[in-house]
C-alpha positions in Angstrom: -14.2 -7.7 7.6 -11.8 -5.2 6.5 -9.0 -6.9 4.3 -7.3 -5.8 1.2 -4.6 -7.9 -1.0 -3.3 -6.2 -4.0 -0.5 -6.4 -6.2 1.1 -3.3 -7.0 4.4 -1.1 -7.6 6.1 1.3 -5.1 5.6 4.3 -7.4 7.1 7.0 -4.5 8.2 6.7 -1.1 8.6 9.1 2.0 11.8 8.4 4.2 11.6 6.7 7.2 10.2 8.8 10.1 8.8 8.5 13.7 5.4 9.2 15.4 5.4 11.2 18.5 5.0 7.5 20.3 8.5 6.5 18.7 6.7 4.2 16.3 8.5 4.0 12.8 6.4 4.9 9.8 6.8 5.0 6.0 4.2 6.4 3.7 4.1 5.8 -0.2 2.3 5.8 -3.4 1.4 2.4 -4.8 0.5 1.8 -8.6 -1.5 -1.1 -9.6 -2.6 -2.3 -12.9 -4.3 -5.4 -14.2 -7.1 -7.1 -16.2 -10.1 -8.1 -14.5 -13.7 -10.0 -15.5 -16.8 -7.8 -14.5 -20.3 -9.2 -15.9 -18.2 -11.4 -18.4 -16.4 -8.3 -19.7 -12.7 -7.9 -19.6 -11.7 -4.8 -18.0 -8.4 -3.0 -17.5 -8.1 -1.5 -13.8 -5.3 1.0 -13.1 -5.6 3.3 -9.9 -3.0 4.6 -7.2 -3.5 4.6 -3.5 -1.7 6.2 -0.8 -0.3 3.8 1.8 1.4 3.6 5.2 3.7 0.8 6.6 4.1 1.1 10.5 6.2 -0.5 13.3 8.3 -3.8 12.3 7.3 -3.7 8.7 8.3 -0.1 8.2 12.0 -0.5 8.2 11.6 -3.5 5.2 9.1 -1.4 3.4 11.5 1.6 3.6 14.3 -0.4 1.6 12.0 -2.2 -0.8 12.8 -1.5 -4.4 10.9 1.2 -6.2 9.0 -0.2 -9.5 9.4 -4.0 -8.5 5.9 -5.8 -8.4 4.9 -6.8 -4.6 1.7 -8.7 -3.2 0.7 -6.2 -0.4 -1.9 -7.1 2.2 -3.5 -4.7 4.8 -6.5 -2.8 5.5 -8.1 0.4 4.4 -8.8 3.4 7.1 -9.5 7.0 7.0 -6.6 9.2 6.4 -7.6 11.0 9.8 -10.5 11.3 12.1 -12.3 14.0 9.9 -11.1 12.5 6.4 -13.1 10.9 3.8 -9.7 10.0 1.9 -8.8 6.2 2.7 -5.4 5.3 3.2 -4.2 1.4 2.9 -2.2 0.1 5.7 0.4 -2.3 4.8 0.5 -5.5 7.0 3.0 -7.5 5.1 4.2 -7.7 1.5 6.4 -9.8 -0.8 8.3 -9.6 -3.7 6.4 -11.3 -6.7 8.5 -14.0 -8.2 
């Protein structure tokens, strides 16, 4: 199973573009910061992750406000066939209430 759920802010976002197959796509960098417990010890976690939204979700994602916290769900995949870098593929997201 390959599922990822993360609360993050949209730090940077490219403009909506289209793949050669005509699929809308938006790339972005998400920023996460939280407190986690590991082996009974509190730990601050901070990271930035490259993300992409494709298809129907791309339009909504392309208009989402920067700097606002969202709950994202999706999966991880290699950036391309020969890459070792991972990209978070966003399936859905919603603003944190």
